[in-house]
C-alpha positions as CSV (number, residue, x, y, z in Angstrom):
1,M,-6.3,7.6,-19.9
2,A,-8.1,5.3,-17.9
3,F,-11.7,6.1,-20.2
4,H,-9.0,5.9,-23.0
5,V,-7.8,2.7,-22.3
6,G,-10.7,1.0,-20.9
7,C,-9.1,1.0,-16.9
8,T,-11.2,0.9,-14.6
9,L,-10.4,4.6,-12.4
10,I,-10.4,4.5,-8.3
11,L,-10.9,7.8,-6.6
12,T,-9.8,7.9,-3.5
13,P,-11.2,10.9,-0.9
14,D,-9.4,13.6,-0.2
15,S,-9.0,13.3,3.5
16,F,-6.9,10.5,2.6
17,R,-3.7,12.8,2.1
18,S,-3.9,13.3,5.6
19,E,-5.0,10.1,6.8
20,P,-1.9,7.5,4.7
21,H,-3.4,4.1,6.4
22,R,-7.1,4.4,4.3
23,M,-5.0,5.5,1.5
24,Q,-2.7,2.0,1.8
25,K,-6.1,-0.1,2.8
26,A,-7.7,1.2,-0.8
27,I,-4.2,0.0,-2.4
28,E,-4.5,-3.4,-0.9
29,E,-8.6,-3.6,-1.7
30,F,-8.2,-2.7,-5.2
31,R,-4.9,-3.7,-6.2
32,P,-4.3,-0.7,-8.8
33,T,-1.9,-1.6,-11.5
34,I,-1.4,2.6,-12.4
35,A,-1.0,4.7,-9.2
36,Q,-0.2,8.0,-9.1
37,F,1.2,10.0,-6.4
38,T,3.2,13.3,-4.8
39,S,6.6,12.8,-2.9
40,I,5.7,13.4,0.4
41,V,2.1,11.8,-0.3
42,F,4.0,8.2,-1.2
43,E,6.5,8.0,2.0
44,M,3.7,8.9,4.7
45,L,2.1,5.3,3.6
46,P,2.2,3.4,6.3
47,S,4.2,0.3,4.2
48,P,5.4,1.8,0.5
49,D,7.6,-0.8,0.6
50,S,4.4,-3.3,-0.7
51,L,4.3,-0.8,-3.4
52,L,7.6,-1.8,-4.8
53,S,7.9,-5.7,-3.5
54,A,8.3,-8.7,-5.8
55,T,4.1,-9.6,-5.4
56,T,3.1,-5.8,-6.3
57,S,0.2,-5.5,-8.6
58,L,1.6,-1.8,-9.7
59,R,2.8,-2.0,-13.3
60,I,3.3,1.9,-12.7
61,L,4.2,4.7,-10.4
62,L,4.1,7.2,-11.4
63,I,5.6,10.3,-8.5
64,G,5.0,14.2,-9.2
65,G,4.5,17.2,-7.3
66,S,7.8,18.3,-6.0
67,H,11.2,17.1,-5.2
68,F,11.4,13.2,-6.6
69,P,12.8,10.9,-3.2
70,L,15.0,9.5,-4.6
71,E,17.1,7.7,-1.7
72,F,14.0,6.3,-0.7
73,I,13.4,4.9,-3.0
74,N,16.2,2.8,-3.9
75,S,15.8,2.4,0.3
76,I,12.8,0.6,-0.4
77,R,12.1,-0.8,-4.0
78,S,13.0,-4.8,-4.7
79,S,15.6,-6.2,-6.7
80,D,13.0,-8.2,-8.5
81,N,10.5,-5.6,-8.6
82,G,8.4,-5.4,-11.9
83,T,7.3,-2.0,-11.2
84,R,7.9,0.8,-14.3
85,V,8.4,4.1,-11.9
86,F,8.2,7.4,-13.5
87,N,8.9,11.1,-12.1
88,V,6.7,13.0,-13.8
89,Y,7.2,16.6,-14.1
90,G,4.7,19.5,-15.1
91,V,1.9,22.2,-14.6
92,T,-1.8,22.9,-14.5
93,E,-1.5,25.4,-17.3
94,V,-0.3,22.7,-19.6
95,S,-3.1,20.3,-18.7
96,C,-1.0,18.5,-16.1
97,W,2.4,16.5,-16.8
98,A,4.2,18.2,-19.2
99,T,8.0,15.6,-19.0
100,C,8.4,12.2,-17.3
101,Y,11.6,10.4,-16.6
102,E,11.9,6.9,-16.1
103,V,13.3,5.7,-12.5
104,E,15.3,2.2,-13.2
105,I,16.4,0.3,-9.6
106,G,20.0,1.2,-9.5
107,C,19.2,5.1,-10.9
108,S,21.9,7.8,-9.3
109,E,20.1,11.1,-10.6
110,V,16.8,12.0,-11.4
111,L,16.0,14.3,-14.8
112,I,13.1,15.8,-15.2
113,G,12.9,13.8,-18.7
114,D,11.5,14.4,-22.4
115,P,8.7,16.5,-23.3
116,I,5.7,14.3,-23.6
117,D,4.1,15.0,-26.9
118,G,2.5,18.8,-27.4
119,T,5.0,20.5,-25.1
120,T,8.3,22.3,-25.6
121,L,10.9,23.2,-23.2
122,E,13.2,26.2,-23.4
123,I,15.4,27.8,-20.8
124,D,15.4,32.1,-20.1
125,S,18.2,33.9,-19.0
126,D,17.5,33.7,-15.3
127,G,17.4,30.2,-15.8
128,Q,14.1,29.4,-15.6
129,L,12.1,26.2,-17.4
130,I,9.6,27.4,-19.8
131,L,7.0,25.4,-21.3
132,G,5.5,25.7,-24.8
133,G,3.9,23.8,-27.5
134,P,0.1,23.7,-28.2
135,R,-0.7,21.1,-24.1
136,Q,-1.4,24.6,-22.9
137,C,-4.8,25.5,-20.7
138,Y,-7.4,28.2,-20.7
139,V,-6.7,30.9,-18.0
140,N,-8.5,33.1,-17.6
141,G,-10.0,32.9,-21.1
142,Q,-7.3,33.1,-22.8
143,K,-4.3,30.3,-24.2
144,A,-1.2,31.6,-23.8
145,E,2.1,30.7,-26.2
146,K,4.2,29.5,-23.2
147,H,3.9,29.2,-20.1
148,E,7.0,30.7,-16.9
149,T,7.1,27.4,-15.1
150,G,8.9,28.9,-11.8
151,D,11.4,26.6,-11.4
152,R,15.8,26.5,-11.7
153,I,17.5,24.2,-14.3
154,E,20.9,23.8,-14.7
155,R,21.4,21.0,-18.1
156,R,23.2,17.7,-17.2
157,A,25.5,17.5,-20.1
158,E,24.1,15.0,-22.8
159,R,21.5,13.4,-20.2
160,G,19.4,15.9,-19.8
161,L,17.6,19.0,-17.5
162,K,17.8,18.6,-13.7
163,I,15.2,20.8,-11.6
164,T,17.5,22.5,-8.6
165,G,14.8,24.9,-7.4
166,R,12.2,26.5,-7.2
167,M,12.7,30.9,-8.0
168,D,10.8,31.7,-5.5
169,R,12.2,29.5,-3.3
170,L,15.7,31.8,-3.4
171,V,16.2,34.0,-0.8
172,K,18.7,36.5,0.7
173,H,19.7,35.7,3.8
174,K,21.6,38.4,6.0
175,G,23.8,39.2,2.5
176,I,23.4,35.6,2.0
177,R,21.7,34.0,-1.3
178,V,20.2,31.3,-0.3
179,C,18.3,28.5,-2.4
180,L,15.9,26.6,-0.3
181,D,15.7,23.5,-2.4
182,H,19.7,23.0,-1.9
183,L,19.3,23.6,1.8
184,T,16.8,20.2,1.3
185,E,19.2,18.4,-1.0
186,I,22.2,18.8,1.5
187,S,20.1,17.5,4.7
188,I,18.0,14.9,2.8
189,R,20.0,12.4,3.3
190,E,20.1,12.8,7.0
191,H,16.3,13.7,7.3
192,P,14.1,12.3,3.8
193,L,10.9,13.9,5.4
194,T,12.3,17.6,5.5
195,Y,11.4,21.4,4.8
196,F,13.2,24.0,4.3
197,I,11.1,28.1,5.0
198,H,12.2,31.7,5.3
199,F,10.2,32.6,8.4
200,K,8.7,36.4,8.1
201,N,12.0,37.1,5.9
202,R,15.0,37.1,9.4
203,N,14.9,32.9,10.1
204,L,15.9,29.7,8.1
205,I,13.7,26.5,9.6
206,Q,14.2,23.2,9.2
207,F,11.0,21.3,9.8
208,I,11.9,17.6,10.2
209,S,9.2,15.3,10.0
210,G,9.5,12.2,12.5
211,P,8.4,10.5,15.7
212,T,8.4,13.1,18.6
213,T,8.4,13.9,21.9
214,S,7.1,16.2,25.3
215,N,10.9,17.3,25.0
216,D,11.1,18.3,21.8
217,F,12.4,22.0,21.1
218,P,13.5,23.6,18.6
219,Y,17.6,23.6,18.2
220,T,19.9,25.5,16.1
221,K,23.1,24.2,13.7
222,T,25.4,25.2,10.8
223,I,24.6,24.6,7.3
224,E,27.9,24.9,5.1
225,L,26.6,25.9,2.0
226,N,30.1,25.9,0.1
227,Q,33.7,26.3,1.6
228,N,33.0,29.9,1.9
229,S,29.8,30.6,3.6
230,S,27.8,28.5,5.9
231,V,24.2,29.2,6.9
232,L,22.7,29.5,10.6
233,V,19.2,26.5,10.6
234,T,16.7,26.2,13.7
235,V,14.9,22.7,13.1
236,I,11.8,22.5,14.6
237,R,10.8,18.4,14.2
238,V,6.8,17.7,14.4
239,P,4.5,14.5,13.8
240,E,4.5,14.6,10.7
241,L,4.8,17.5,7.4
242,P,1.4,18.8,6.6
243,I,0.0,18.5,3.3
244,N,-2.4,20.9,1.6
245,T,-5.1,20.1,-0.9
246,S,-2.8,19.4,-4.0
247,G,-0.4,17.0,-2.1
248,K,2.4,19.1,-1.6
249,I,3.7,20.7,1.8
250,D,1.5,23.2,2.8
251,E,3.5,26.3,4.3
252,N,1.4,28.3,5.9
253,E,0.0,25.2,8.2
254,L,4.5,25.3,8.6
255,K,3.8,29.4,9.3
256,K,1.5,28.8,11.8
257,I,4.0,26.3,13.4
258,C,6.6,29.3,14.4
259,D,3.7,31.0,15.1
260,Q,3.4,29.1,18.4
261,Y,7.5,28.8,19.0
262,F,8.9,32.0,17.7
263,G,5.7,34.7,17.0
264,S,4.2,36.7,20.8
265,N,2.7,33.1,22.2
266,G,6.4,31.5,22.7
267,I,6.2,32.7,25.7
268,R,6.3,29.5,26.9
269,E,8.4,26.9,24.5
270,L,11.6,29.9,25.1
271,K,10.7,29.8,29.1
272,K,11.0,25.4,28.2
273,L,13.9,25.3,26.4
274,I,15.9,27.9,28.5
275,E,15.2,25.5,31.1
276,K,16.3,21.8,29.1
277,K,19.1,23.9,27.6
278,M,20.5,25.2,30.6
279,N,19.2,22.6,33.8
280,I,17.5,25.1,35.4
281,R,14.3,26.6,37.0
282,L,13.7,29.8,35.4
283,E,12.0,31.2,38.1
284,E,14.6,31.0,40.3
285,V,17.3,32.8,37.9
286,M,14.8,35.6,36.8
287,D,17.3,38.3,38.3
288,K,20.3,37.0,37.2
289,S,21.6,37.7,34.1
290,F,22.3,35.4,30.8
291,V,25.6,36.0,30.5
292,S,25.7,34.6,34.2
293,I,23.9,31.4,33.4
294,G,26.0,30.4,30.5
295,I,24.4,31.3,27.8
296,N,27.0,32.6,25.0
297,S,27.0,33.9,21.5
298,L,25.9,30.4,19.7
299,L,22.9,30.4,22.6
300,A,21.6,34.0,22.4
301,A,21.5,33.7,18.5
302,E,18.9,30.6,19.0
303,L,16.5,31.9,22.2
304,S,16.7,35.6,20.4
305,I,15.0,34.3,17.6
306,H,12.0,34.0,20.0
307,F,11.7,37.8,19.5
308,G,11.1,37.9,16.3
309,K,11.7,41.5,15.0
310,Q,13.5,42.6,18.3
311,Q,16.1,39.3,18.1
312,D,19.1,41.7,16.7
313,E,18.1,44.0,19.9
314,V,17.4,41.0,22.6
315,M,20.4,39.8,21.5
316,R,23.1,42.1,22.5
317,K,21.3,42.7,25.3
318,M,21.3,38.8,26.4
319,L,25.0,39.4,26.4
320,D,25.0,41.9,28.5
321,D,25.6,40.8,31.6
322,Q,24.5,44.2,33.6
323,I,20.4,43.3,32.4
324,T,18.5,40.7,34.1
325,I,16.6,37.5,32.4
326,R,13.2,39.3,34.1
327,Q,13.9,42.6,32.1
328,I,14.8,40.8,28.4
329,L,11.7,38.8,29.0
330,N,9.0,42.2,29.2
331,S,10.8,42.5,25.6
332,F,7.8,40.4,24.9
333,D,5.0,43.1,24.7
334,D,1.9,41.0,25.7
335,F,4.6,39.3,28.3
336,Q,3.2,41.1,31.9
337,E,0.0,40.9,30.7
338,K,0.3,37.1,30.0
339,E,1.4,36.2,33.6
340,T,-1.0,38.2,35.3
341,R,-3.7,36.5,33.4
342,K,-2.2,33.5,34.1
343,K,-2.1,34.1,38.2
344,S,-5.7,35.3,38.0
345,N,-7.2,32.3,35.9
346,D,-7.9,29.0,36.9
347,M,-7.8,27.2,33.4
348,I,-4.6,25.1,32.3
349,E,-3.8,26.5,28.5
350,I,-3.0,23.5,26.2
351,V,-0.4,22.9,23.5
352,Q,-2.7,21.9,20.5
353,K,-0.1,19.6,18.2
354,R,-0.8,18.1,14.6
355,Q,-1.6,14.1,14.7
356,P,1.8,12.3,15.4
357,K,3.3,10.5,12.5
358,M,1.3,6.7,12.5
359,K,3.7,3.8,12.4
360,W,0.6,1.0,11.4
361,A,-2.7,0.4,11.7
362,V,-5.6,-2.0,11.7
363,D,-8.7,-2.5,11.0
364,L,-11.3,-4.3,12.6
365,H,-14.4,-3.4,10.6
366,K,-16.3,-2.0,13.7
367,C,-16.7,-0.2,16.9
368,I,-13.5,-0.8,19.6
369,D,-15.2,-0.5,22.9
370,G,-13.0,-3.0,25.0
371,N,-9.3,-2.3,25.8
372,M,-6.3,-4.0,24.8
373,L,-4.5,-6.8,26.5
374,I,-0.8,-6.7,26.1
375,I,1.1,-9.9,26.8
376,R,4.8,-9.3,27.8
377,D,5.6,-6.2,25.0
378,T,5.0,-8.5,22.2
379,M,1.7,-9.9,21.9
380,L,-1.3,-7.0,21.7
381,V,-5.0,-8.4,21.5
382,C,-8.2,-6.8,20.8
383,A,-11.2,-7.3,19.5
384,S,-14.5,-5.3,18.4
385,H,-18.4,-4.9,17.4
386,S,-17.9,-6.9,14.2
387,G,-16.5,-10.2,16.5
388,I,-12.5,-10.6,14.9
389,I,-10.3,-10.3,17.4
390,V,-6.9,-9.8,16.2
391,A,-3.4,-10.5,18.4
392,V,-0.5,-8.3,16.8
393,N,3.3,-7.5,17.8
394,P,2.9,-3.7,18.5
395,K,6.0,-2.6,18.0
396,T,5.9,-4.1,14.6
397,G,1.6,-4.1,13.7
398,D,3.1,-7.6,12.8
399,C,-0.3,-9.7,12.5
400,L,0.5,-13.1,14.1
401,W,-3.3,-13.8,13.9
402,R,-6.9,-12.7,13.0
403,T,-9.9,-14.9,14.1
404,N,-13.8,-14.0,13.4
405,C,-16.0,-15.5,15.7
406,G,-19.1,-14.4,14.5
407,V,-20.2,-12.5,17.8
408,R,-19.9,-9.0,19.0
409,F,-17.7,-8.1,21.2
410,E,-18.1,-5.1,23.9
411,C,-15.3,-5.3,26.3
412,T,-11.7,-6.1,27.2
413,P,-9.8,-10.0,26.9
414,I,-7.9,-11.4,29.7
415,L,-5.1,-14.1,29.3
416,V,-5.5,-17.4,30.7
417,N,-3.4,-19.8,31.1
418,E,-2.4,-20.3,27.1
419,E,-6.2,-19.1,26.3
420,I,-7.5,-16.0,25.7
421,V,-10.8,-15.0,27.4
422,I,-12.9,-12.5,25.9
423,G,-17.5,-11.8,27.0
424,C,-19.9,-11.1,24.0
425,K,-22.9,-10.2,24.1
426,G,-25.9,-12.3,23.8
427,R,-23.4,-15.4,24.5
428,G,-21.3,-16.3,27.0
429,L,-17.8,-16.6,26.6
430,C,-15.4,-16.9,23.5
431,F,-12.0,-19.6,24.2
432,L,-9.3,-19.1,21.4
433,N,-5.8,-20.1,21.3
434,S,-3.9,-17.3,22.4
435,K,-0.5,-18.5,19.9
436,S,-2.7,-19.1,17.1
437,G,-5.9,-17.9,17.5
438,E,-8.0,-20.9,17.1
439,L,-11.5,-20.6,18.5
440,L,-11.6,-23.3,20.6
441,S,-15.2,-22.8,22.3
442,I,-17.8,-20.6,22.9
443,Q,-19.5,-21.0,26.3
444,E,-23.3,-20.0,26.9
445,Y,-24.1,-19.2,31.3
446,E,-27.4,-17.4,30.4
447,E,-29.5,-18.3,28.1
448,G,-30.1,-15.4,25.9
449,F,-27.7,-13.3,28.0
450,G,-23.7,-12.3,27.0
451,I,-20.6,-11.3,29.1
452,R,-20.3,-7.5,28.0
453,S,-17.7,-6.0,30.5
454,E,-13.4,-8.1,31.1
455,C,-13.6,-11.6,33.6
456,A,-11.4,-11.6,36.2
457,F,-9.2,-14.1,37.1
458,D,-7.4,-15.3,40.2
459,E,-4.7,-18.5,38.7
460,E,-8.2,-20.7,39.9
461,F,-11.1,-19.4,38.7
462,I,-12.7,-17.1,36.2
463,Y,-15.2,-14.3,37.7
464,F,-17.2,-12.2,35.3
465,T,-21.4,-11.2,35.7
466,T,-23.4,-11.4,32.5
467,E,-26.2,-9.0,31.5
468,N,-29.3,-10.5,33.1
469,G,-27.4,-9.6,36.6
470,Y,-25.8,-13.2,37.7
471,F,-22.3,-13.8,39.1
472,H,-20.2,-16.7,38.1
473,A,-17.0,-18.2,38.4
474,V,-15.9,-21.0,36.2
475,D,-13.4,-23.2,36.3
476,P,-10.8,-23.2,33.4
477,K,-9.6,-26.7,33.5
478,N,-14.2,-27.5,32.1
479,R,-14.7,-24.1,31.2
480,R,-17.8,-25.4,33.7
481,S,-19.1,-22.5,36.3
482,V,-18.5,-23.7,40.0
483,F,-20.5,-20.8,41.4
484,R,-23.4,-19.0,40.2
485,E,-25.8,-16.0,41.9
486,S,-28.1,-13.5,41.0
487,I,-27.1,-10.1,42.6
488,E,-29.0,-8.0,41.2
489,K,-32.6,-8.8,41.0
490,R,-33.5,-6.1,38.9
491,G,-32.2,-7.7,35.9
492,G,-28.8,-5.6,35.4
493,G,-25.4,-6.2,34.1
494,T,-21.9,-4.6,34.9
495,S,-19.7,-2.6,32.8
496,V,-16.7,-2.9,35.0
497,G,-15.7,-6.6,35.4
498,P,-14.6,-8.1,38.7
499,L,-11.8,-7.2,41.4
500,V,-9.8,-10.4,43.0
501,F,-9.2,-8.4,46.5
502,S,-5.7,-9.3,48.3
503,D,-7.4,-11.8,50.9
504,N,-8.3,-13.5,47.7
505,S,-12.4,-12.7,48.4
506,I,-13.8,-10.9,45.0
507,F,-15.6,-7.9,44.5
508,A,-18.8,-6.9,41.8
509,T,-20.5,-3.9,41.0
510,T,-23.4,-3.3,38.6
511,T,-24.5,-0.3,36.5
512,S,-27.7,0.6,38.7
513,G,-24.8,0.8,42.3
514,C,-24.6,-2.8,43.4
515,L,-21.9,-3.5,45.6
516,V,-20.9,-7.5,46.3
517,K,-18.8,-9.2,47.6
518,I,-17.8,-12.4,47.5
519,I,-16.0,-15.0,49.7
520,K,-14.6,-18.4,47.8
521,R,-13.1,-20.2,51.2
522,P,-14.6,-22.7,52.2
523,T,-17.2,-22.6,49.7
524,F,-17.9,-19.7,47.8
525,H,-20.9,-17.5,49.0
526,I,-21.9,-13.3,49.6
527,S,-20.6,-11.6,52.3
528,F,-22.3,-8.7,52.1
529,T,-24.1,-6.4,49.2
530,K,-24.0,-2.5,49.6
531,Q,-26.4,-0.2,47.2
532,F,-25.1,3.5,46.1
533,G,-25.5,5.2,43.0
534,P,-25.3,4.4,39.6
535,I,-21.8,2.4,39.2
536,F,-19.9,2.2,35.6
537,S,-16.3,2.4,36.9
538,K,-13.9,-0.1,39.1
539,P,-13.6,-0.2,42.5
540,L,-10.3,1.3,44.1
541,I,-8.3,-0.7,46.6
542,L,-6.6,2.2,48.6
543,D,-4.9,-0.3,51.4
544,G,-5.5,-3.9,52.5
545,N,-8.8,-3.3,54.0
546,S,-10.0,0.3,51.4
547,L,-11.9,0.5,48.8
548,L,-13.1,3.5,46.9
549,I,-15.7,3.1,45.3
550,T,-17.1,5.6,42.6
551,S,-20.4,7.2,41.6
552,V,-22.2,8.0,38.4
553,H,-23.0,11.2,39.8
554,G,-19.2,12.6,41.3
555,V,-20.2,10.6,44.8
556,L,-17.0,8.9,46.5
557,T,-16.7,6.5,49.1
558,I,-14.0,5.2,51.4
559,V,-15.7,1.8,52.3
560,N,-14.2,-1.0,55.0
561,A,-13.3,-4.0,52.6
562,E,-14.6,-6.2,55.6
563,N,-17.6,-5.8,56.4
564,G,-18.9,-3.2,53.8
565,K,-19.2,-0.3,56.1
566,S,-18.8,3.5,55.0
567,K,-16.0,4.8,56.8
568,D,-15.8,8.3,55.3
569,T,-17.7,9.8,51.3
570,I,-18.1,12.9,49.4
571,S,-19.8,15.1,47.0
572,L,-18.2,16.3,43.5
573,D,-21.2,19.0,43.1
574,N,-22.5,19.0,39.4
575,E,-19.2,16.5,38.4
576,N,-20.2,13.2,36.4
577,C,-17.1,10.3,36.9
578,F,-16.9,7.3,34.9
579,C,-14.1,6.5,35.9
580,S,-11.7,5.1,38.7
581,P,-9.5,8.2,40.3
582,M,-6.1,7.7,40.1
583,A,-3.9,7.4,43.9
584,I,-1.2,9.2,44.5
585,N,0.3,9.0,48.0
586,E,-2.2,10.2,50.3
587,H,-4.3,12.0,47.4
588,L,-6.3,10.9,44.9
589,L,-6.6,12.4,40.8
590,V,-10.6,13.0,39.9
591,A,-11.2,12.6,36.0
592,T,-14.2,14.1,35.3
593,Q,-17.1,13.8,32.3
594,S,-16.8,17.6,32.1
595,G,-13.4,17.4,31.8
596,K,-11.8,18.5,34.8
597,C,-9.6,17.3,37.1
598,V,-10.2,17.3,40.7
599,L,-6.8,16.3,43.6
600,L,-8.7,15.3,46.5
601,N,-6.6,14.7,49.6
602,T,-7.6,11.1,52.0
603,V,-6.0,12.1,55.3
604,P,-7.5,12.8,57.4
605,K,-10.4,12.8,55.7
606,L,-11.5,12.9,51.8
607,Q,-11.8,16.9,51.4
608,I,-11.5,18.6,47.7
609,S,-8.2,20.6,47.6
610,K,-8.1,21.6,44.3
611,V,-9.6,21.9,41.0
612,F,-8.4,22.0,37.2
613,Q,-9.7,22.2,34.0
614,F,-7.9,22.5,30.5
615,D,-8.5,24.8,28.0
616,L,-9.3,22.6,25.2
617,P,-13.5,22.3,24.1
618,G,-14.9,19.7,24.0
619,I,-13.1,17.2,26.0
620,S,-14.1,14.5,28.2
621,F,-12.8,12.0,30.5
622,V,-14.3,8.3,30.6
623,K,-11.2,6.4,31.4
624,P,-9.1,6.1,34.2
625,L,-5.9,8.7,34.1
626,K,-2.7,7.6,33.5
627,L,0.5,7.4,35.4
628,I,3.4,6.8,33.0
629,G,6.1,8.4,35.3
630,S,7.4,9.9,38.5
631,Y,10.5,12.2,38.8
632,K,11.6,14.3,41.9
633,N,7.9,16.1,42.5
634,S,6.5,16.0,39.5
635,H,4.2,12.7,37.6
636,E,3.5,12.7,33.6
637,L,0.2,11.6,33.4
638,L,-1.8,10.8,29.9
639,M,-5.0,11.4,29.5
640,M,-8.1,10.7,26.9
641,S,-10.1,12.3,26.2
642,K,-13.7,10.7,24.3
643,N,-13.6,13.3,21.9
644,G,-10.5,11.7,20.0
645,W,-7.8,13.8,21.9
646,I,-4.6,12.7,24.0
647,L,-3.2,15.0,26.5
648,F,-0.1,14.8,28.3
649,A,1.1,16.5,31.7
650,H,2.9,17.4,33.8
651,L,1.6,17.5,37.8
652,R,4.0,19.1,39.7
653,N,4.0,19.0,43.9
654,L,0.7,17.6,43.3
655,N,-1.2,22.0,42.5
656,Q,0.3,22.1,39.2
657,F,-0.3,21.4,36.1
658,E,2.5,21.8,34.1
659,N,3.8,21.3,29.7
660,V,-0.1,20.0,29.1
661,T,0.2,19.1,25.3
662,A,-2.8,18.0,22.7
663,Y,-2.2,16.3,20.7
664,P,-5.8,14.4,17.9
665,I,-6.1,11.2,17.2
666,S,-10.0,10.5,16.0
667,N,-12.3,11.9,14.4
668,K,-14.9,8.9,16.2
669,E,-15.3,9.0,20.0
670,V,-12.8,7.1,21.8
671,F,-13.6,4.9,25.0
672,T,-10.9,2.9,25.3
673,S,-7.4,3.5,27.7
674,P,-4.8,4.1,25.7
675,E,-1.1,1.9,25.9
676,I,1.9,2.8,26.1
677,I,5.1,0.5,24.5
678,E,8.9,2.4,25.2
679,N,11.5,1.4,23.4
680,E,15.6,2.5,23.9
681,N,15.1,5.6,21.5
682,E,11.2,5.5,20.7
683,R,8.1,6.1,22.7
684,I,5.1,4.6,21.5
685,V,1.0,5.1,22.1
686,L,-1.1,2.7,21.4
687,I,-5.1,3.8,20.6
688,A,-8.0,2.2,19.7
689,G,-11.5,3.5,19.0
690,R,-15.2,3.7,17.4
691,D,-13.7,4.7,13.9
692,D,-12.9,1.2,13.5
693,Y,-9.2,1.2,14.2
694,L,-6.3,-0.2,16.1
695,R,-3.6,2.0,15.8
696,A,0.3,3.1,16.7
697,F,1.4,6.3,16.8
698,Y,4.5,7.8,17.3
699,F,5.6,10.2,20.4
């Protein structure tokens, strides 16, 4: 059509279907006048309302391929929007679209509309729509006169025809005929992004797309079909509904998710579900019956789904107070084998999930290597190699300001009074107004050498180390250096910034392994210099008189902060460390480049307590672990792997990882630490990586 009328045709890669932010970016960049989407792809765009606003470039929007999202369109469409929106219907065998129907503002019902020239519409005795006419494709070398669509149709008096569902989506469930598309219509007001399947001809499963947490479990509910019948449905929440290459829901992927929950691999989900529902520790009641812990017939129906073909038999056993929980769990053919293997294998199993739903994304045009700066949960500042530095509202993604400084940023910005200060490669420090983003100045301190690591600020001076190994203290009032001293005679810089200690002294390290203490009273001077192996992580403050230094080669050393003397040291054989350990009480948790977590005691001396290895190929930790929260004897952790996977886990009693889930976030390397914003009803994780994007995901 584009060539026929002389338009420019914009073709987007298939990958854009699963990366809607890229689709949105292409629309904003090229500003098309005609666009065509499947409904599921359109609903997943980060800002679909912008396409139906008063200022949109779109004159015509075509939506087809699946159920038309009428309520969603009406909710985002501006009253002064001039875009003509059409529901288009058709199948491949009739050369794409066969009918079209214009959806006007305030429309209450969507029909399939009028046939396009060359197409005829018929309805057979089963209520199936038949497409006829000369617009037919050759299939297997033959051109049919008519084509069965597989879609069920109802007449709406004189208004036209409406699709009520697919012939193959009409299933028989426990003696009741159920149309899966009818279930979607019933549920779509409560959950706009929803889809039903009949799993293994036994269970009705509803998938809901939206923010997920590590505590989300399947649950059951009853849906009334009419006054006389209802069905029990299991609801599974997913970050986003999977899409196939045609832009439609991928049922095969949904079935894989069901296999994870209800197949032979679902024992962990079942155990977690029981513990959540009954508020118990399952290990403590294994020799009791389900009845004794409060399981009723409705809960038994919900839990027995996990046993597949054995569901009916297991449900009866669950309601028998003479049969123990252990006996019923052993109904899994491989349950005992799994339990035995789990005890003998130190490998920690990980539940891999799909990429979570994205809330917003900002393109910084080149790699992001520096961490984000969060200011009072209302401003996030981030910079990239492109020289662009942005400030956004982390909760909404709204851009507060955006400045191109014409330099290369590789480090984290800091807040100094009312200014953003960040080092840049080959130049010096950039000073920007934190409210407007105005570039106030670029100050050079070493000609030809810049700053590639984060600065530090103690409310009096700004501290940093330059690429040629000089430590500086700068007065933020006039931006002049008040102290300059070489701390690396070989001229090497540092990958981590200085550390302000509790006594107002400053510690600086270099990549070659130097640790330097600087005293600023009565005048600036170097107190001591110590040499270690290469250092790529910031020193860790253990107490008022101790620092932990971690070298790349896996050597951990506790030093006296007063004089630099070594108190204790230990080597993690064959493990490289690029990030600072996490201190938990009198223990250290060290994340290694090989993807392991090493637990050490610090009292009475440094000693390896346990080594944890995760069953996820290719993971590598180069950024510190984050402690999200502590609950009695359990610590919730966030771990960012360099290969783009983010992991959530619970460390119980400092000796066991539980509920470890992993999500793919980026297809490129990530060298930054994620940040978390928690609202009353949602958790947002902010991540920046080497794919040029700063993103927010629902968790």
